[in-house]
N, C-alpha and C positions, 0 to 999 in steps of 0.2 A: 677848626676853631678860628674865630676872627681875632685879629691882633687888637691889643688894647689901643684905643684911640684917645687922645687928649684934645682932639680938635684944634691942633696947632699951638697948644699951650705947652708950658714946660712939663717934663716928665712927672713932676710931683702933683700935678692937678688931677682932679677926679676924672676917670675915664667916662666917656660918653657912649652909651649902648646904641650906636647907630644902626647896627644890623637888626636888633630887635625892634627899634622904633620904626624902621622901614618896613619890616614884616607886619607890624601892627597897622601901619598906615595902609598898606596894600589890602589887608584883611578888612579894614574899615571901609575903604572905597568899594570893595566888592560887595560887602553886605549892604551898604547904603544904596548901591546901584540896584541890588535885587529887591529892595524895599519889602522884604518878607516879614519883618517884625519891626516894631517901633524902636528907633535909635534911643539908647538910654535905658532900655528895659534889661532885666536880667537875662532874658532869652537872647537879646542882641549881644550882650557881653559874652555869653556862653559861645555863640557863633564866632564872634571876633577873636576870642582867646583861642578857640579850637583852630580856626583858620590861621591865625598868626603863628601858632606853634607849628602847624603843618608847613607853612611858608618858610619859617625860620629854620626848622630842622631838616628840611630837604635841601636847603642851600648849602653848598660846599665851597663856595667862593667867598671872597671878601667883599663882593659888591652885589648886594641883594637887589638894589634898584638898578637894573640894567635892561637892555632889550631882551636878554635871555629870560628875565623874570616872568615876563608876560607869556613867553613860550612854554613856561612850566605849568600852565593852567591844566593841561591834560594830565600831568603828573599829580597835581593837587586833586583833580577829579578822581583819579585812580586811588589815591591814598585815603580819601574821604568816602569812597563808595561803600555801599552796603556789603557786608561780608569781609571787607579788608580788615586785618587785625591792627587797626589804628592804635589802639591802646598799647599793645605790645611794641609796635613800631616806635612810639614816643618814648617808652621806657628804655628801649635799646639805644635810641639816639641820644637821649639825655645822659645815659650811663657812659657812652663813648665820649661825649663832649666833656663830661666831668673828669674822666680819666685823662683826657688831653689837658684840661685845665690844671690838674694835679701835676702832670709831667712838666708843664711849663713853670709851675711854681708861682703863678700870679692869678688873681681873680679875674674872671671874665664877666664884665657887667652885662653883656647880652645874655649869657647863660643864667645869671642871677635872676633876670626878669623872666626868662623862659621858665625857670623853676617856680617862680612866684605864680605865673599863669597856670602851670600844671597843678600846683597845690590848690589854687582856687577852683579849678575845674573838678578836682577830685573830692574836695570837701564840701562844695556847695551843691545842694540838691534843689531841684526845681519841680514844681507840680506840673505834670504833663499827661496828656492822653496816654492810656495804657495800650501800647502796640505790641506787647510781648508775644501774642499768639499769632501774629501775622507778619509777613515780610513787609515792613512799612513803606518801602519806596517803590515797590513794584507789585501791585495787585494783579496777579496773573488771571484771575477769574472774577468778573464783575459779580458773580453769584456768591462770592465768599461772604462770610458773615459781616454784617454792618458793624462799623467801628463806632461805638458810643463815646463821643467826645466828653461826655459828662463823667465817665469812669476814668479817674485820674490816679496816678501813682507818683511817689517821690522818686526822682531819678537823678543820678549825678549830672552835673551841668555839661560835661563833655558828651554824654550820650544824647543830649538834646542839641548841643552845638554842632555835632558831626553831620547829621542830615541837613541842618540849616546851612552850614558852610558849604556842603556839597551842592545843594540846590542854588545857592547864591553864585558859586563859581560857574555852574552850568548856565545860569541866566545872564551872566556878565557879558 
């Protein structure tokens, strides 16, 4: 858990969630660099929030913005890859951070923003192409059934944000 920061002010000032803001900045830069979806769209936000959660929750130090952060891209690729239990991983990490927050007896502003992102990703649904019957990221056989992009289903934002963030990290 990251220590509460007041950015040089007295202890009674509002804490600044620097770790979350840095994770969100990194996610934003990676997604903008990939140019996969239009910035400002709901799809973009889904990718940014998914990647920011990944960056934030895999960090165990107090300094997200460091030379080590960029070395973590392989870890981010692994965490967002097809078949990885990302959803369960996030639930476990948030629970561990919540327990740490309780044991310290003070609110963690970074964790509060991470929880907000998680709630948004879970309750927001986006209309996307139905890829349920195929492995969406790796078509093994070009003769596999054609994906009709007109057939769309409502899907939780994190399910769309996950492959988007994975591809953006891969392209970065």
